PADOKE-401614 format. One record per atom (N, C-alpha, C): residue number from 1; atom name; x negated, y negated, z negated. Coordinates in Angstrom, 3 decimals. Atoms other than C-alpha are relative to their C-alpha. Layout:
<recs>
<rec num="NUM" atomo="CA" x="X" y="Y" z="Z"/>
...
</recs>
This chain:
<recs>
<rec num="1" atomo="N" x="-1.367" y="0.470" z="0.013"/>
<rec num="1" atomo="CA" x="-2.861" y="-8.231" z="-8.770"/>
<rec num="1" atomo="C" x="0.825" y="0.944" z="-0.877"/>
<rec num="2" atomo="N" x="-0.826" y="-0.797" z="0.902"/>
<rec num="2" atomo="CA" x="-0.583" y="-7.050" z="-11.550"/>
<rec num="2" atomo="C" x="1.474" y="-0.271" z="0.269"/>
<rec num="3" atomo="N" x="-1.443" y="0.100" z="-0.189"/>
<rec num="3" atomo="CA" x="3.107" y="-6.364" z="-11.091"/>
<rec num="3" atomo="C" x="0.696" y="0.524" z="-1.241"/>
<rec num="4" atomo="N" x="-0.791" y="-0.499" z="1.117"/>
<rec num="4" atomo="CA" x="5.727" y="-5.939" z="-13.779"/>
<rec num="4" atomo="C" x="0.775" y="1.232" z="0.459"/>
<rec num="5" atomo="N" x="-0.800" y="-1.172" z="-0.324"/>
<rec num="5" atomo="CA" x="7.873" y="-2.819" z="-13.947"/>
<rec num="5" atomo="C" x="1.193" y="-0.347" z="0.874"/>
<rec num="6" atomo="N" x="-1.157" y="0.435" z="-0.773"/>
<rec num="6" atomo="CA" x="10.848" y="-4.734" z="-12.583"/>
<rec num="6" atomo="C" x="-0.401" y="-0.325" z="1.447"/>
<rec num="7" atomo="N" x="0.481" y="0.324" z="-1.339"/>
<rec num="7" atomo="CA" x="8.823" y="-6.009" z="-9.626"/>
<rec num="7" atomo="C" x="-0.348" y="1.267" z="0.776"/>
<rec num="8" atomo="N" x="0.320" y="-1.265" z="-0.662"/>
<rec num="8" atomo="CA" x="7.520" y="-2.521" z="-8.847"/>
<rec num="8" atomo="C" x="1.263" y="0.736" z="0.412"/>
<rec num="9" atomo="N" x="-1.280" y="-0.641" z="-0.308"/>
<rec num="9" atomo="CA" x="11.055" y="-1.139" z="-8.990"/>
<rec num="9" atomo="C" x="0.642" y="-0.646" z="1.233"/>
<rec num="10" atomo="N" x="-0.550" y="0.741" z="-1.132"/>
<rec num="10" atomo="CA" x="12.219" y="-3.843" z="-6.580"/>
<rec num="10" atomo="C" x="-0.748" y="0.358" z="1.292"/>
<rec num="11" atomo="N" x="0.806" y="-0.316" z="-1.180"/>
<rec num="11" atomo="CA" x="9.343" y="-3.153" z="-4.166"/>
<rec num="11" atomo="C" x="0.170" y="1.450" z="0.444"/>
<rec num="12" atomo="N" x="-0.257" y="-1.402" z="-0.364"/>
<rec num="12" atomo="CA" x="9.924" y="0.617" z="-4.318"/>
<rec num="12" atomo="C" x="1.307" y="0.125" z="0.778"/>
<rec num="13" atomo="N" x="-1.274" y="-0.001" z="-0.708"/>
<rec num="13" atomo="CA" x="13.501" y="-0.023" z="-3.244"/>
<rec num="13" atomo="C" x="-0.149" y="-0.513" z="1.425"/>
<rec num="14" atomo="N" x="0.234" y="0.523" z="-1.347"/>
<rec num="14" atomo="CA" x="12.315" y="-2.104" z="-0.289"/>
<rec num="14" atomo="C" x="-0.814" y="0.981" z="0.848"/>
<rec num="15" atomo="N" x="0.894" y="-0.908" z="-0.723"/>
<rec num="15" atomo="CA" x="9.690" y="0.480" z="0.657"/>
<rec num="15" atomo="C" x="0.671" y="1.307" z="0.385"/>
<rec num="16" atomo="N" x="-0.651" y="-1.288" z="-0.229"/>
<rec num="16" atomo="CA" x="12.115" y="3.393" z="0.633"/>
<rec num="16" atomo="C" x="0.271" y="0.256" z="1.484"/>
<rec num="17" atomo="N" x="-0.366" y="-0.191" z="-1.401"/>
<rec num="17" atomo="CA" x="13.200" y="2.846" z="4.240"/>
<rec num="17" atomo="C" x="-1.163" y="-0.204" z="0.966"/>
<rec num="18" atomo="N" x="1.154" y="0.235" z="-0.873"/>
<rec num="18" atomo="CA" x="9.713" y="2.039" z="5.573"/>
<rec num="18" atomo="C" x="-0.630" y="1.303" z="0.467"/>
<rec num="19" atomo="N" x="0.803" y="-1.104" z="-0.507"/>
<rec num="19" atomo="CA" x="7.724" y="4.397" z="7.734"/>
<rec num="19" atomo="C" x="-1.471" y="-0.342" z="-0.214"/>
<rec num="20" atomo="N" x="1.429" y="0.281" z="0.166"/>
<rec num="20" atomo="CA" x="3.972" y="4.786" z="7.159"/>
<rec num="20" atomo="C" x="-0.575" y="-0.691" z="1.242"/>
<rec num="21" atomo="N" x="0.631" y="0.713" z="-1.110"/>
<rec num="21" atomo="CA" x="1.940" y="2.373" z="9.304"/>
<rec num="21" atomo="C" x="-1.498" y="0.261" z="0.072"/>
<rec num="22" atomo="N" x="1.421" y="-0.337" z="0.031"/>
<rec num="22" atomo="CA" x="-1.540" y="3.590" z="8.301"/>
<rec num="22" atomo="C" x="-0.127" y="1.455" z="-0.416"/>
<rec num="23" atomo="N" x="0.224" y="-1.408" z="0.300"/>
<rec num="23" atomo="CA" x="-2.752" y="7.190" z="8.293"/>
<rec num="23" atomo="C" x="-1.477" y="0.240" z="-0.255"/>
<rec num="24" atomo="N" x="1.376" y="-0.399" z="0.299"/>
<rec num="24" atomo="CA" x="-5.909" y="8.588" z="6.702"/>
<rec num="24" atomo="C" x="-0.141" y="1.477" z="0.338"/>
<rec num="25" atomo="N" x="0.210" y="-1.380" z="-0.436"/>
<rec num="25" atomo="CA" x="-7.252" y="11.771" z="8.266"/>
<rec num="25" atomo="C" x="-1.019" y="0.733" z="-0.843"/>
<rec num="26" atomo="N" x="0.981" y="-0.834" z="0.691"/>
<rec num="26" atomo="CA" x="-10.010" y="14.209" z="7.392"/>
<rec num="26" atomo="C" x="-1.079" y="-0.813" z="-0.708"/>
<rec num="27" atomo="N" x="1.058" y="0.819" z="0.600"/>
<rec num="27" atomo="CA" x="-12.502" y="11.436" z="6.664"/>
<rec num="27" atomo="C" x="0.457" y="-0.691" z="-1.273"/>
<rec num="28" atomo="N" x="-0.527" y="0.658" z="1.191"/>
<rec num="28" atomo="CA" x="-10.231" y="10.102" z="3.932"/>
<rec num="28" atomo="C" x="0.133" y="-1.494" z="0.240"/>
<rec num="29" atomo="N" x="-0.125" y="1.454" z="-0.087"/>
<rec num="29" atomo="CA" x="-10.230" y="6.388" z="3.228"/>
<rec num="29" atomo="C" x="-1.303" y="-0.562" z="0.554"/>
<rec num="30" atomo="N" x="1.193" y="0.514" z="-0.668"/>
<rec num="30" atomo="CA" x="-12.766" y="5.182" z="5.764"/>
<rec num="30" atomo="C" x="0.094" y="-1.513" z="0.133"/>
<rec num="31" atomo="N" x="0.029" y="1.445" z="-0.211"/>
<rec num="31" atomo="CA" x="-13.751" y="1.640" z="6.627"/>
<rec num="31" atomo="C" x="1.077" y="-0.421" z="0.998"/>
<rec num="32" atomo="N" x="-1.032" y="0.306" z="-0.994"/>
<rec num="32" atomo="CA" x="-11.395" y="1.734" z="9.626"/>
<rec num="32" atomo="C" x="1.388" y="-0.001" z="-0.639"/>
<rec num="33" atomo="N" x="-1.290" y="-0.056" z="0.701"/>
<rec num="33" atomo="CA" x="-8.470" y="2.722" z="7.383"/>
<rec num="33" atomo="C" x="0.165" y="-1.234" z="-0.879"/>
<rec num="34" atomo="N" x="-0.055" y="1.193" z="0.850"/>
<rec num="34" atomo="CA" x="-9.308" y="-0.119" z="5.001"/>
<rec num="34" atomo="C" x="0.294" y="-1.249" z="0.826"/>
<rec num="35" atomo="N" x="-0.249" y="1.160" z="-0.864"/>
<rec num="35" atomo="CA" x="-9.426" y="-2.654" z="7.851"/>
<rec num="35" atomo="C" x="1.434" y="-0.005" z="0.523"/>
<rec num="36" atomo="N" x="-1.372" y="-0.108" z="-0.517"/>
<rec num="36" atomo="CA" x="-6.134" y="-1.388" z="9.298"/>
<rec num="36" atomo="C" x="1.013" y="-0.343" z="-1.091"/>
<rec num="37" atomo="N" x="-0.900" y="0.299" z="1.115"/>
<rec num="37" atomo="CA" x="-4.441" y="-1.556" z="5.880"/>
<rec num="37" atomo="C" x="0.024" y="-1.500" z="-0.288"/>
<rec num="38" atomo="N" x="0.073" y="1.446" z="0.219"/>
<rec num="38" atomo="CA" x="-5.648" y="-5.135" z="5.400"/>
<rec num="38" atomo="C" x="0.773" y="-0.749" z="1.075"/>
<rec num="39" atomo="N" x="-0.697" y="0.630" z="-1.122"/>
<rec num="39" atomo="CA" x="-4.354" y="-6.096" z="8.836"/>
<rec num="39" atomo="C" x="1.522" y="0.172" z="-0.129"/>
<rec num="40" atomo="N" x="-1.436" y="-0.258" z="0.121"/>
<rec num="40" atomo="CA" x="-0.948" y="-4.474" z="8.251"/>
<rec num="40" atomo="C" x="0.609" y="-0.741" z="-1.195"/>
<rec num="41" atomo="N" x="-0.497" y="0.752" z="1.153"/>
<rec num="41" atomo="CA" x="-0.595" y="-6.093" z="4.812"/>
<rec num="41" atomo="C" x="0.211" y="-1.469" z="0.357"/>
<rec num="42" atomo="N" x="-0.151" y="1.395" z="-0.411"/>
<rec num="42" atomo="CA" x="-1.099" y="-9.499" z="6.414"/>
<rec num="42" atomo="C" x="1.265" y="-0.185" z="0.852"/>
<rec num="43" atomo="N" x="-1.200" y="0.082" z="-0.832"/>
<rec num="43" atomo="CA" x="1.730" y="-8.747" z="8.846"/>
<rec num="43" atomo="C" x="1.277" y="0.304" z="-0.775"/>
<rec num="44" atomo="N" x="-1.228" y="-0.527" z="0.613"/>
<rec num="44" atomo="CA" x="4.192" y="-6.918" z="6.582"/>
<rec num="44" atomo="C" x="0.147" y="-0.242" z="-1.497"/>
<rec num="45" atomo="N" x="0.022" y="0.189" z="1.457"/>
<rec num="45" atomo="CA" x="3.266" y="-7.641" z="2.918"/>
<rec num="45" atomo="C" x="0.174" y="1.308" z="-0.781"/>
<rec num="46" atomo="N" x="-0.283" y="-1.264" z="0.685"/>
<rec num="46" atomo="CA" x="4.596" y="-4.194" z="1.904"/>
<rec num="46" atomo="C" x="-0.156" y="1.122" z="1.019"/>
<rec num="47" atomo="N" x="0.264" y="-1.067" z="-0.972"/>
<rec num="47" atomo="CA" x="3.259" y="-1.073" z="3.620"/>
<rec num="47" atomo="C" x="-0.076" y="1.364" z="-0.683"/>
<rec num="48" atomo="N" x="0.205" y="-1.384" z="0.418"/>
<rec num="48" atomo="CA" x="3.211" y="2.695" z="3.336"/>
<rec num="48" atomo="C" x="-1.201" y="0.550" z="0.748"/>
<rec num="49" atomo="N" x="1.132" y="-0.698" z="-0.587"/>
<rec num="49" atomo="CA" x="0.071" y="4.721" z="3.954"/>
<rec num="49" atomo="C" x="0.180" y="1.482" z="-0.249"/>
<rec num="50" atomo="N" x="-0.148" y="-1.437" z="0.135"/>
<rec num="50" atomo="CA" x="0.006" y="8.447" z="4.516"/>
<rec num="50" atomo="C" x="-1.368" y="0.655" z="0.050"/>
<rec num="51" atomo="N" x="1.228" y="-0.794" z="0.006"/>
<rec num="51" atomo="CA" x="-2.872" y="10.730" z="3.576"/>
<rec num="51" atomo="C" x="0.304" y="1.306" z="0.700"/>
<rec num="52" atomo="N" x="-0.231" y="-1.209" z="-0.778"/>
<rec num="52" atomo="CA" x="-3.096" y="13.558" z="6.092"/>
<rec num="52" atomo="C" x="-0.283" y="1.267" z="-0.785"/>
<rec num="53" atomo="N" x="0.198" y="-1.289" z="0.668"/>
<rec num="53" atomo="CA" x="-3.117" y="17.238" z="5.167"/>
<rec num="53" atomo="C" x="-1.479" y="0.354" z="-0.131"/>
<rec num="54" atomo="N" x="1.431" y="-0.285" z="0.044"/>
<rec num="54" atomo="CA" x="-6.844" y="17.437" z="5.936"/>
<rec num="54" atomo="C" x="-0.779" y="-0.920" z="-0.921"/>
<rec num="55" atomo="N" x="0.666" y="0.970" z="0.874"/>
<rec num="55" atomo="CA" x="-7.653" y="14.535" z="3.628"/>
<rec num="55" atomo="C" x="-0.204" y="0.619" z="-1.379"/>
<rec num="56" atomo="N" x="0.310" y="-0.629" z="1.283"/>
<rec num="56" atomo="CA" x="-9.413" y="15.866" z="0.551"/>
<rec num="56" atomo="C" x="-0.171" y="-1.002" z="-1.133"/>
<rec num="57" atomo="N" x="0.151" y="1.035" z="1.024"/>
<rec num="57" atomo="CA" x="-9.588" y="12.537" z="-1.295"/>
<rec num="57" atomo="C" x="1.158" y="0.074" z="-0.995"/>
<rec num="58" atomo="N" x="-1.040" y="0.062" z="1.020"/>
<rec num="58" atomo="CA" x="-7.681" y="12.257" z="-4.563"/>
<rec num="58" atomo="C" x="0.913" y="-1.176" z="0.320"/>
<rec num="59" atomo="N" x="-0.955" y="1.034" z="-0.424"/>
<rec num="59" atomo="CA" x="-4.513" y="10.281" z="-3.864"/>
<rec num="59" atomo="C" x="-0.045" y="-1.240" z="-0.886"/>
<rec num="60" atomo="N" x="0.051" y="1.156" z="0.897"/>
<rec num="60" atomo="CA" x="-4.812" y="8.056" z="-6.933"/>
<rec num="60" atomo="C" x="-1.292" y="-0.795" z="0.183"/>
<rec num="61" atomo="N" x="1.263" y="0.679" z="-0.267"/>
<rec num="61" atomo="CA" x="-8.481" y="7.285" z="-6.258"/>
<rec num="61" atomo="C" x="0.069" y="-0.737" z="1.330"/>
<rec num="62" atomo="N" x="-0.148" y="0.643" z="-1.311"/>
<rec num="62" atomo="CA" x="-7.647" y="6.538" z="-2.610"/>
<rec num="62" atomo="C" x="0.858" y="-1.249" z="-0.107"/>
<rec num="63" atomo="N" x="-0.879" y="1.157" z="0.183"/>
<rec num="63" atomo="CA" x="-4.831" y="4.195" z="-3.675"/>
<rec num="63" atomo="C" x="-0.750" y="-1.141" z="-0.678"/>
<rec num="64" atomo="N" x="0.771" y="1.023" z="0.708"/>
<rec num="64" atomo="CA" x="-7.110" y="2.344" z="-6.089"/>
<rec num="64" atomo="C" x="-1.066" y="-0.609" z="0.900"/>
<rec num="65" atomo="N" x="1.034" y="0.480" z="-0.912"/>
<rec num="65" atomo="CA" x="-9.881" y="2.088" z="-3.503"/>
<rec num="65" atomo="C" x="0.601" y="-0.941" z="1.047"/>
<rec num="66" atomo="N" x="-0.649" y="0.848" z="-1.001"/>
<rec num="66" atomo="CA" x="-7.509" y="0.688" z="-0.870"/>
<rec num="66" atomo="C" x="0.488" y="-1.312" z="-0.604"/>
<rec num="67" atomo="N" x="-0.516" y="1.201" z="0.653"/>
<rec num="67" atomo="CA" x="-5.894" y="-1.742" z="-3.282"/>
<rec num="67" atomo="C" x="-1.136" y="-0.968" z="-0.324"/>
<rec num="68" atomo="N" x="1.148" y="0.843" z="0.308"/>
<rec num="68" atomo="CA" x="-9.292" y="-3.037" z="-4.377"/>
<rec num="68" atomo="C" x="-0.540" y="-0.658" z="1.257"/>
<rec num="69" atomo="N" x="0.529" y="0.531" z="-1.249"/>
<rec num="69" atomo="CA" x="-10.537" y="-3.443" z="-0.817"/>
<rec num="69" atomo="C" x="0.931" y="-1.056" z="0.597"/>
<rec num="70" atomo="N" x="-0.984" y="0.887" z="-0.627"/>
<rec num="70" atomo="CA" x="-7.318" y="-5.126" z="0.376"/>
<rec num="70" atomo="C" x="0.471" y="-1.116" z="-0.919"/>
<rec num="71" atomo="N" x="-0.467" y="0.957" z="0.994"/>
<rec num="71" atomo="CA" x="-6.835" y="-7.203" z="-2.783"/>
<rec num="71" atomo="C" x="1.530" y="0.080" z="-0.121"/>
<rec num="72" atomo="N" x="-1.437" y="-0.262" z="0.058"/>
<rec num="72" atomo="CA" x="-3.380" y="-5.637" z="-3.105"/>
<rec num="72" atomo="C" x="0.334" y="0.713" z="-1.302"/>
<rec num="73" atomo="N" x="-0.469" y="-0.736" z="1.169"/>
<rec num="73" atomo="CA" x="-1.290" y="-3.941" z="-5.765"/>
<rec num="73" atomo="C" x="0.568" y="1.340" z="0.450"/>
<rec num="74" atomo="N" x="-0.592" y="-1.311" z="-0.259"/>
<rec num="74" atomo="CA" x="-0.434" y="-0.257" z="-5.828"/>
<rec num="74" atomo="C" x="1.398" y="-0.018" z="-0.602"/>
<rec num="75" atomo="N" x="-1.387" y="-0.016" z="0.447"/>
<rec num="75" atomo="CA" x="3.344" y="-0.073" z="-6.022"/>
<rec num="75" atomo="C" x="0.383" y="1.414" z="-0.418"/>
<rec num="76" atomo="N" x="-0.411" y="-1.377" z="0.263"/>
<rec num="76" atomo="CA" x="3.722" y="3.705" z="-5.897"/>
<rec num="76" atomo="C" x="-0.940" y="0.968" z="0.711"/>
<rec num="77" atomo="N" x="0.680" y="-1.136" z="-0.619"/>
<rec num="77" atomo="CA" x="1.871" y="6.938" z="-5.201"/>
<rec num="77" atomo="C" x="0.911" y="1.189" z="-0.223"/>
<rec num="78" atomo="N" x="-0.894" y="-1.144" z="0.102"/>
<rec num="78" atomo="CA" x="4.203" y="9.797" z="-4.432"/>
<rec num="78" atomo="C" x="-0.360" y="0.984" z="1.101"/>
<rec num="79" atomo="N" x="0.479" y="-0.979" z="-0.965"/>
<rec num="79" atomo="CA" x="3.065" y="12.968" z="-2.763"/>
<rec num="79" atomo="C" x="-1.297" y="-0.503" z="0.601"/>
<rec num="80" atomo="N" x="1.183" y="0.528" z="-0.689"/>
<rec num="80" atomo="CA" x="0.511" y="11.915" z="-0.156"/>
<rec num="80" atomo="C" x="0.299" y="-1.359" z="0.617"/>
<rec num="81" atomo="N" x="-0.378" y="1.319" z="-0.492"/>
<rec num="81" atomo="CA" x="2.181" y="8.549" z="0.404"/>
<rec num="81" atomo="C" x="-0.342" y="-1.066" z="-1.040"/>
<rec num="82" atomo="N" x="0.404" y="1.121" z="0.854"/>
<rec num="82" atomo="CA" x="0.831" y="5.289" z="-1.012"/>
<rec num="82" atomo="C" x="0.737" y="-1.242" z="0.476"/>
<rec num="83" atomo="N" x="-0.668" y="1.260" z="-0.331"/>
<rec num="83" atomo="CA" x="2.782" y="2.024" z="-1.140"/>
<rec num="83" atomo="C" x="-0.818" y="-1.134" z="-0.598"/>
<rec num="84" atomo="N" x="0.790" y="1.151" z="0.423"/>
<rec num="84" atomo="CA" x="0.796" y="-1.221" z="-1.298"/>
<rec num="84" atomo="C" x="0.761" y="-1.294" z="0.279"/>
<rec num="85" atomo="N" x="-0.612" y="1.321" z="-0.177"/>
<rec num="85" atomo="CA" x="1.919" y="-4.837" z="-1.688"/>
<rec num="85" atomo="C" x="-1.060" y="-1.075" z="-0.176"/>
<rec num="86" atomo="N" x="0.817" y="1.198" z="0.145"/>
<rec num="86" atomo="CA" x="0.083" y="-8.086" z="-1.102"/>
<rec num="86" atomo="C" x="0.785" y="-1.164" z="0.596"/>
<rec num="87" atomo="N" x="-0.753" y="1.171" z="-0.452"/>
<rec num="87" atomo="CA" x="1.804" y="-11.444" z="-0.846"/>
<rec num="87" atomo="C" x="-0.741" y="-0.671" z="1.145"/>
<rec num="88" atomo="N" x="0.570" y="0.666" z="-1.164"/>
<rec num="88" atomo="CA" x="1.225" y="-13.077" z="2.518"/>
<rec num="88" atomo="C" x="-0.348" y="-1.444" z="-0.358"/>
<rec num="89" atomo="N" x="0.447" y="1.359" z="0.311"/>
<rec num="89" atomo="CA" x="-0.707" y="-16.359" z="2.324"/>
<rec num="89" atomo="C" x="0.898" y="-1.044" z="0.652"/>
<rec num="90" atomo="N" x="-0.839" y="0.944" z="-0.728"/>
<rec num="90" atomo="CA" x="1.355" y="-18.144" z="4.966"/>
<rec num="90" atomo="C" x="1.378" y="0.618" z="0.227"/>
<rec num="91" atomo="N" x="-1.388" y="-0.409" z="-0.222"/>
<rec num="91" atomo="CA" x="5.140" y="-17.819" z="5.019"/>
<rec num="91" atomo="C" x="0.335" y="1.380" z="-0.591"/>
<rec num="92" atomo="N" x="-0.355" y="-1.294" z="0.608"/>
<rec num="92" atomo="CA" x="5.726" y="-14.983" z="2.499"/>
<rec num="92" atomo="C" x="1.495" y="0.295" z="0.166"/>
<rec num="93" atomo="N" x="-1.382" y="-0.409" z="-0.242"/>
<rec num="93" atomo="CA" x="8.917" y="-13.023" z="3.212"/>
<rec num="93" atomo="C" x="0.649" y="0.649" z="-1.232"/>
<rec num="94" atomo="N" x="-0.531" y="-0.722" z="1.156"/>
<rec num="94" atomo="CA" x="9.301" y="-10.994" z="0.001"/>
<rec num="94" atomo="C" x="-0.074" y="-0.903" z="-1.238"/>
<rec num="95" atomo="N" x="-0.061" y="0.792" z="1.229"/>
<rec num="95" atomo="CA" x="10.427" y="-12.883" z="-3.084"/>
<rec num="95" atomo="C" x="0.175" y="0.976" z="-1.162"/>
<rec num="96" atomo="N" x="-0.042" y="-0.925" z="1.137"/>
<rec num="96" atomo="CA" x="9.625" y="-10.916" z="-6.230"/>
<rec num="96" atomo="C" x="0.877" y="-0.550" z="-1.112"/>
<rec num="97" atomo="N" x="-0.789" y="0.451" z="1.150"/>
<rec num="97" atomo="CA" x="12.037" y="-11.036" z="-9.160"/>
<rec num="97" atomo="C" x="-0.922" y="-0.388" z="-1.153"/>
<rec num="98" atomo="N" x="0.763" y="0.365" z="1.193"/>
<rec num="98" atomo="CA" x="10.789" y="-12.711" z="-12.289"/>
<rec num="98" atomo="C" x="0.255" y="1.064" z="-1.049"/>
<rec num="99" atomo="N" x="-0.102" y="-0.956" z="1.099"/>
<rec num="99" atomo="CA" x="10.345" y="-10.655" z="-15.450"/>
<rec num="99" atomo="C" x="1.002" y="1.036" z="0.335"/>
</recs>
């Protein structure tokens, strides 16, 4: 899923007030974290994930791995926080701006 710069900017603004709903610990991006992220994306469309201090995985690699598994788009990686977006199949709530 590819997003334009304007769409990413819009989603970053929406994500600013969100709290992380998925946390990755020492094991990094495990299968359980991937399943939880997929489940939360179906409920919220836009989520924040937090990589714990003990997580040794590279944040950009972790973001790409999660996005691939969840069929989502990486909106932002800042610090140890990852923002992902995936449009909900039924009744989408977020309307992305065009171009």
